[in-house]
Each structure stands twice: as structure tokens, then as C-alpha cells.
HTML snippet that shows the backbone in 3Dmol.js (N, CA, C, O; Angstrom):
<script src="https://3Dmol.org/build/3Dmol-min.js"></script>
<div id="view" style="width:600px;height:400px;position:relative"></div>
<script>
const pdb = `
ATOM      1  N   MET A   1      43.152 214.480-206.508  1.00  0.00           N
ATOM      2  CA  MET A   1      42.413 213.590-205.604  1.00  0.00           C
ATOM      3  C   MET A   1      41.219 214.245-205.096  1.00  0.00           C
ATOM      4  O   MET A   1      41.262 215.400-204.672  1.00  0.00           O
ATOM      5  N   THR A   2      40.158 213.555-205.120  1.00  0.00           N
ATOM      6  CA  THR A   2      38.852 214.162-204.634  1.00  0.00           C
ATOM      7  C   THR A   2      38.641 213.928-203.164  1.00  0.00           C
ATOM      8  O   THR A   2      39.060 212.935-202.571  1.00  0.00           O
ATOM      9  N   GLN A   3      37.963 214.910-202.619  1.00  0.00           N
ATOM     10  CA  GLN A   3      37.604 214.659-201.103  1.00  0.00           C
ATOM     11  C   GLN A   3      36.536 213.718-200.954  1.00  0.00           C
ATOM     12  O   GLN A   3      35.639 213.664-201.795  1.00  0.00           O
ATOM     13  N   PRO A   4      36.563 212.909-199.864  1.00  0.00           N
ATOM     14  CA  PRO A   4      35.435 211.942-199.516  1.00  0.00           C
ATOM     15  C   PRO A   4      34.190 212.690-199.400  1.00  0.00           C
ATOM     16  O   PRO A   4      34.162 213.769-198.809  1.00  0.00           O
ATOM     17  N   GLN A   5      33.119 212.146-199.954  1.00  0.00           N
ATOM     18  CA  GLN A   5      31.734 212.779-199.721  1.00  0.00           C
ATOM     19  C   GLN A   5      31.215 212.291-198.345  1.00  0.00           C
ATOM     20  O   GLN A   5      31.639 211.289-197.768  1.00  0.00           O
ATOM     21  N   SER A   6      30.260 213.108-197.896  1.00  0.00           N
ATOM     22  CA  SER A   6      29.643 212.775-196.611  1.00  0.00           C
ATOM     23  C   SER A   6      28.875 211.460-196.758  1.00  0.00           C
ATOM     24  O   SER A   6      28.305 211.181-197.813  1.00  0.00           O
ATOM     25  N   ARG A   7      28.864 210.695-195.742  1.00  0.00           N
ATOM     26  CA  ARG A   7      28.257 209.384-195.790  1.00  0.00           C
ATOM     27  C   ARG A   7      26.720 209.515-195.738  1.00  0.00           C
ATOM     28  O   ARG A   7      26.146 210.254-194.939  1.00  0.00           O
ATOM     29  N   GLN A   8      26.117 208.761-196.625  1.00  0.00           N
ATOM     30  CA  GLN A   8      24.662 208.696-196.559  1.00  0.00           C
ATOM     31  C   GLN A   8      24.142 207.653-195.525  1.00  0.00           C
ATOM     32  O   GLN A   8      24.795 206.647-195.248  1.00  0.00           O
ATOM     33  N   THR A   9      22.981 207.933-194.988  1.00  0.00           N
ATOM     34  CA  THR A   9      22.341 206.977-194.135  1.00  0.00           C
ATOM     35  C   THR A   9      21.881 205.834-194.807  1.00  0.00           C
ATOM     36  O   THR A   9      21.159 205.975-195.793  1.00  0.00           O
ATOM     37  N   LEU A  10      22.222 204.654-194.381  1.00  0.00           N
ATOM     38  CA  LEU A  10      21.867 203.388-195.076  1.00  0.00           C
ATOM     39  C   LEU A  10      20.403 203.041-194.664  1.00  0.00           C
ATOM     40  O   LEU A  10      20.028 203.223-193.506  1.00  0.00           O
ATOM     41  N   GLN A  11      19.585 202.540-195.624  1.00  0.00           N
ATOM     42  CA  GLN A  11      18.294 202.098-195.399  1.00  0.00           C
ATOM     43  C   GLN A  11      18.250 200.586-195.180  1.00  0.00           C
ATOM     44  O   GLN A  11      18.969 199.845-195.850  1.00  0.00           O
ATOM     45  N   PRO A  12      17.417 200.123-194.252  1.00  0.00           N
ATOM     46  CA  PRO A  12      17.308 198.590-194.080  1.00  0.00           C
ATOM     47  C   PRO A  12      16.859 197.960-195.342  1.00  0.00           C
ATOM     48  O   PRO A  12      16.067 198.533-196.090  1.00  0.00           O
ATOM     49  N   ILE A  13      17.355 196.781-195.591  1.00  0.00           N
ATOM     50  CA  ILE A  13      16.910 195.950-196.779  1.00  0.00           C
ATOM     51  C   ILE A  13      16.008 194.794-196.375  1.00  0.00           C
ATOM     52  O   ILE A  13      16.297 194.035-195.449  1.00  0.00           O
ATOM     53  N   ASP A  14      15.034 194.702-197.021  1.00  0.00           N
ATOM     54  CA  ASP A  14      14.034 193.594-196.614  1.00  0.00           C
ATOM     55  C   ASP A  14      14.452 192.304-197.292  1.00  0.00           C
ATOM     56  O   ASP A  14      14.035 191.969-198.401  1.00  0.00           O
ATOM     57  N   LEU A  15      15.354 191.558-196.512  1.00  0.00           N
ATOM     58  CA  LEU A  15      15.859 190.290-197.110  1.00  0.00           C
ATOM     59  C   LEU A  15      14.912 189.104-196.963  1.00  0.00           C
ATOM     60  O   LEU A  15      14.233 188.984-195.944  1.00  0.00           O
ATOM     61  N   PRO A  16      14.854 188.238-197.949  1.00  0.00           N
ATOM     62  CA  PRO A  16      14.005 187.128-197.849  1.00  0.00           C
ATOM     63  C   PRO A  16      14.629 186.016-196.917  1.00  0.00           C
ATOM     64  O   PRO A  16      15.836 185.956-196.682  1.00  0.00           O
ATOM     65  N   PRO A  17      13.731 185.180-196.431  1.00  0.00           N
ATOM     66  CA  PRO A  17      14.339 184.049-195.588  1.00  0.00           C
ATOM     67  C   PRO A  17      15.119 183.186-196.543  1.00  0.00           C
ATOM     68  O   PRO A  17      14.866 183.128-197.747  1.00  0.00           O
ATOM     69  N   LEU A  18      16.133 182.483-195.909  1.00  0.00           N
ATOM     70  CA  LEU A  18      16.974 181.603-196.619  1.00  0.00           C
ATOM     71  C   LEU A  18      17.084 180.343-195.871  1.00  0.00           C
ATOM     72  O   LEU A  18      16.959 180.339-194.647  1.00  0.00           O
ATOM     73  N   PRO A  19      17.321 179.233-196.571  1.00  0.00           N
ATOM     74  CA  PRO A  19      17.648 177.968-195.818  1.00  0.00           C
ATOM     75  C   PRO A  19      19.050 178.091-195.174  1.00  0.00           C
ATOM     76  O   PRO A  19      19.895 178.836-195.671  1.00  0.00           O
ATOM     77  N   ASP A  20      19.286 177.375-194.095  1.00  0.00           N
ATOM     78  CA  ASP A  20      20.577 177.514-193.345  1.00  0.00           C
ATOM     79  C   ASP A  20      21.796 177.344-194.345  1.00  0.00           C
ATOM     80  O   ASP A  20      22.794 178.049-194.195  1.00  0.00           O
ATOM     81  N   GLU A  21      21.724 176.475-195.293  1.00  0.00           N
ATOM     82  CA  GLU A  21      22.838 176.282-196.127  1.00  0.00           C
ATOM     83  C   GLU A  21      23.146 177.480-196.976  1.00  0.00           C
ATOM     84  O   GLU A  21      24.299 177.888-197.111  1.00  0.00           O
ATOM     85  N   ALA A  22      22.142 178.022-197.527  1.00  0.00           N
ATOM     86  CA  ALA A  22      22.217 179.246-198.403  1.00  0.00           C
ATOM     87  C   ALA A  22      22.683 180.393-197.589  1.00  0.00           C
ATOM     88  O   ALA A  22      23.479 181.168-198.120  1.00  0.00           O
ATOM     89  N   ALA A  23      22.272 180.619-196.299  1.00  0.00           N
ATOM     90  CA  ALA A  23      22.770 181.723-195.453  1.00  0.00           C
ATOM     91  C   ALA A  23      24.231 181.558-195.167  1.00  0.00           C
ATOM     92  O   ALA A  23      24.953 182.555-195.163  1.00  0.00           O
ATOM     93  N   VAL A  24      24.761 180.246-194.905  1.00  0.00           N
ATOM     94  CA  VAL A  24      26.132 179.983-194.709  1.00  0.00           C
ATOM     95  C   VAL A  24      26.919 180.306-195.957  1.00  0.00           C
ATOM     96  O   VAL A  24      27.978 180.930-195.888  1.00  0.00           O
ATOM     97  N   ALA A  25      26.416 179.893-197.076  1.00  0.00           N
ATOM     98  CA  ALA A  25      27.161 180.077-198.349  1.00  0.00           C
ATOM     99  C   ALA A  25      27.284 181.543-198.716  1.00  0.00           C
ATOM    100  O   ALA A  25      28.289 182.008-199.254  1.00  0.00           O
ATOM    101  N   LEU A  26      26.223 182.234-198.401  1.00  0.00           N
ATOM    102  CA  LEU A  26      26.150 183.739-198.749  1.00  0.00           C
ATOM    103  C   LEU A  26      27.183 184.457-197.855  1.00  0.00           C
ATOM    104  O   LEU A  26      27.903 185.328-198.343  1.00  0.00           O
ATOM    105  N   ILE A  27      27.268 184.114-196.569  1.00  0.00           N
ATOM    106  CA  ILE A  27      28.132 184.856-195.713  1.00  0.00           C
ATOM    107  C   ILE A  27      29.608 184.575-196.055  1.00  0.00           C
ATOM    108  O   ILE A  27      30.468 185.445-195.920  1.00  0.00           O
ATOM    109  N   GLU A  28      29.873 183.342-196.498  1.00  0.00           N
ATOM    110  CA  GLU A  28      31.240 182.971-197.014  1.00  0.00           C
ATOM    111  C   GLU A  28      31.651 183.785-198.142  1.00  0.00           C
ATOM    112  O   GLU A  28      32.761 184.317-198.173  1.00  0.00           O
ATOM    113  N   VAL A  29      30.707 183.913-199.163  1.00  0.00           N
ATOM    114  CA  VAL A  29      30.942 184.760-200.226  1.00  0.00           C
ATOM    115  C   VAL A  29      31.247 186.272-199.947  1.00  0.00           C
ATOM    116  O   VAL A  29      32.139 186.909-200.508  1.00  0.00           O
ATOM    117  N   LEU A  30      30.408 186.743-199.027  1.00  0.00           N
ATOM    118  CA  LEU A  30      30.548 188.076-198.578  1.00  0.00           C
ATOM    119  C   LEU A  30      31.893 188.255-197.803  1.00  0.00           C
ATOM    120  O   LEU A  30      32.530 189.293-197.979  1.00  0.00           O
ATOM    121  N   ARG A  31      32.309 187.381-197.033  1.00  0.00           N
ATOM    122  CA  ARG A  31      33.619 187.383-196.381  1.00  0.00           C
ATOM    123  C   ARG A  31      34.768 187.474-197.344  1.00  0.00           C
ATOM    124  O   ARG A  31      35.689 188.280-197.206  1.00  0.00           O
ATOM    125  N   GLU A  32      34.669 186.600-198.337  1.00  0.00           N
ATOM    126  CA  GLU A  32      35.698 186.457-199.345  1.00  0.00           C
ATOM    127  C   GLU A  32      35.805 187.785-200.102  1.00  0.00           C
ATOM    128  O   GLU A  32      36.900 188.298-200.333  1.00  0.00           O
ATOM    129  N   LEU A  33      34.618 188.340-200.489  1.00  0.00           N
ATOM    130  CA  LEU A  33      34.583 189.591-201.175  1.00  0.00           C
ATOM    131  C   LEU A  33      35.198 190.743-200.384  1.00  0.00           C
ATOM    132  O   LEU A  33      35.921 191.572-200.938  1.00  0.00           O
ATOM    133  N   LEU A  34      34.901 190.787-199.082  1.00  0.00           N
ATOM    134  CA  LEU A  34      35.459 191.817-198.220  1.00  0.00           C
ATOM    135  C   LEU A  34      36.988 191.581-198.107  1.00  0.00           C
ATOM    136  O   LEU A  34      37.740 192.556-198.130  1.00  0.00           O
ATOM    137  N   PHE A  35      37.456 190.371-197.989  1.00  0.00           N
ATOM    138  CA  PHE A  35      38.855 190.061-197.858  1.00  0.00           C
ATOM    139  C   PHE A  35      39.651 190.470-199.168  1.00  0.00           C
ATOM    140  O   PHE A  35      40.777 190.964-199.111  1.00  0.00           O
ATOM    141  N   GLN A  36      39.020 190.241-200.273  1.00  0.00           N
ATOM    142  CA  GLN A  36      39.689 190.653-201.571  1.00  0.00           C
ATOM    143  C   GLN A  36      39.590 192.267-201.662  1.00  0.00           C
ATOM    144  O   GLN A  36      40.539 192.940-202.065  1.00  0.00           O
ATOM    145  N   PHE A  37      38.507 192.760-201.300  1.00  0.00           N
ATOM    146  CA  PHE A  37      38.370 194.271-201.355  1.00  0.00           C
ATOM    147  C   PHE A  37      39.436 194.924-200.515  1.00  0.00           C
ATOM    148  O   PHE A  37      40.172 195.796-200.976  1.00  0.00           O
ATOM    149  N   LYS A  38      39.510 194.473-199.229  1.00  0.00           N
ATOM    150  CA  LYS A  38      40.541 195.085-198.389  1.00  0.00           C
ATOM    151  C   LYS A  38      41.943 194.955-198.886  1.00  0.00           C
ATOM    152  O   LYS A  38      42.737 195.893-198.813  1.00  0.00           O
ATOM    153  N   GLY A  39      42.256 193.762-199.405  1.00  0.00           N
ATOM    154  CA  GLY A  39      43.592 193.554-199.917  1.00  0.00           C
ATOM    155  C   GLY A  39      43.947 194.409-201.120  1.00  0.00           C
ATOM    156  O   GLY A  39      45.088 194.849-201.267  1.00  0.00           O
ATOM    157  N   HIS A  40      42.961 194.641-201.980  1.00  0.00           N
ATOM    158  CA  HIS A  40      43.121 195.513-203.215  1.00  0.00           C
ATOM    159  C   HIS A  40      43.151 196.997-202.823  1.00  0.00           C
ATOM    160  O   HIS A  40      43.942 197.739-203.407  1.00  0.00           O
ATOM    161  N   TYR A  41      42.354 197.466-201.887  1.00  0.00           N
ATOM    162  CA  TYR A  41      42.284 198.881-201.652  1.00  0.00           C
ATOM    163  C   TYR A  41      42.877 199.248-200.286  1.00  0.00           C
ATOM    164  O   TYR A  41      42.559 200.301-199.734  1.00  0.00           O
ATOM    165  N   PHE A  42      43.716 198.403-199.755  1.00  0.00           N
ATOM    166  CA  PHE A  42      44.395 198.661-198.410  1.00  0.00           C
ATOM    167  C   PHE A  42      44.978 199.972-198.270  1.00  0.00           C
ATOM    168  O   PHE A  42      44.708 200.663-197.288  1.00  0.00           O
ATOM    169  N   GLY A  43      45.773 200.372-199.195  1.00  0.00           N
ATOM    170  CA  GLY A  43      46.494 201.708-199.092  1.00  0.00           C
ATOM    171  C   GLY A  43      45.424 202.889-198.980  1.00  0.00           C
ATOM    172  O   GLY A  43      45.497 203.769-198.121  1.00  0.00           O
ATOM    173  N   GLN A  44      44.447 202.807-199.924  1.00  0.00           N
ATOM    174  CA  GLN A  44      43.451 203.924-199.881  1.00  0.00           C
ATOM    175  C   GLN A  44      42.597 203.904-198.613  1.00  0.00           C
ATOM    176  O   GLN A  44      42.239 204.954-198.079  1.00  0.00           O
ATOM    177  N   LEU A  45      42.285 202.741-198.155  1.00  0.00           N
ATOM    178  CA  LEU A  45      41.514 202.628-196.811  1.00  0.00           C
ATOM    179  C   LEU A  45      42.320 203.273-195.680  1.00  0.00           C
ATOM    180  O   LEU A  45      41.797 204.048-194.879  1.00  0.00           O
ATOM    181  N   CYS A  46      43.627 202.923-195.640  1.00  0.00           N
ATOM    182  CA  CYS A  46      44.453 203.546-194.597  1.00  0.00           C
ATOM    183  C   CYS A  46      44.646 204.976-194.637  1.00  0.00           C
ATOM    184  O   CYS A  46      44.693 205.656-193.611  1.00  0.00           O
ATOM    185  N   ARG A  47      44.768 205.482-195.892  1.00  0.00           N
ATOM    186  CA  ARG A  47      44.836 206.968-196.099  1.00  0.00           C
ATOM    187  C   ARG A  47      43.554 207.700-195.629  1.00  0.00           C
ATOM    188  O   ARG A  47      43.581 208.764-195.012  1.00  0.00           O
ATOM    189  N   TYR A  48      42.392 207.012-195.989  1.00  0.00           N
ATOM    190  CA  TYR A  48      41.177 207.684-195.649  1.00  0.00           C
ATOM    191  C   TYR A  48      40.977 207.697-194.105  1.00  0.00           C
ATOM    192  O   TYR A  48      40.477 208.672-193.544  1.00  0.00           O
ATOM    193  N   HIS A  49      41.380 206.599-193.447  1.00  0.00           N
ATOM    194  CA  HIS A  49      41.118 206.555-191.931  1.00  0.00           C
ATOM    195  C   HIS A  49      42.247 207.041-191.136  1.00  0.00           C
ATOM    196  O   HIS A  49      42.258 206.893-189.914  1.00  0.00           O
ATOM    197  N   ALA A  50      43.245 207.644-191.805  1.00  0.00           N
ATOM    198  CA  ALA A  50      44.409 208.135-191.033  1.00  0.00           C
ATOM    199  C   ALA A  50      43.984 209.532-190.423  1.00  0.00           C
ATOM    200  O   ALA A  50      44.775 210.169-189.727  1.00  0.00           O
TER     201      ALA A  50
END
`;
const viewer = $3Dmol.createViewer("view");
viewer.addModel(pdb, "pdb");
viewer.setStyle({}, {cartoon: {color: "spectrum"}});
viewer.zoomTo();
viewer.render();
</script>
């Protein structure tokens, strides 16, 4: 098992303007992606943050 690497500093992203409907749809996709990701990697996330 490898050791976690040090975290890199995130750089801001220049996002384009979106219509309200597109912004809502995008956040829903991102929430679902996060939900699925957490469900799949739950054990690893718990071990890392223990």
C-alpha cells in the first residue's frame, strides 16, 4: 500500500457563465458523482482520515 502524497494547492478555474437551468443540472450531476464516489471508496476514505 502506498503512502498518500502531499496535497497540491488547487488553482482557481475560470468558469464560464451558465444559464440557471444549466447551473442546477450541473450541480445535480456533481452531487450524484460525489454520492457514487463516496459509496464506492467509503472504506478507503475512512482509512485515510482515521
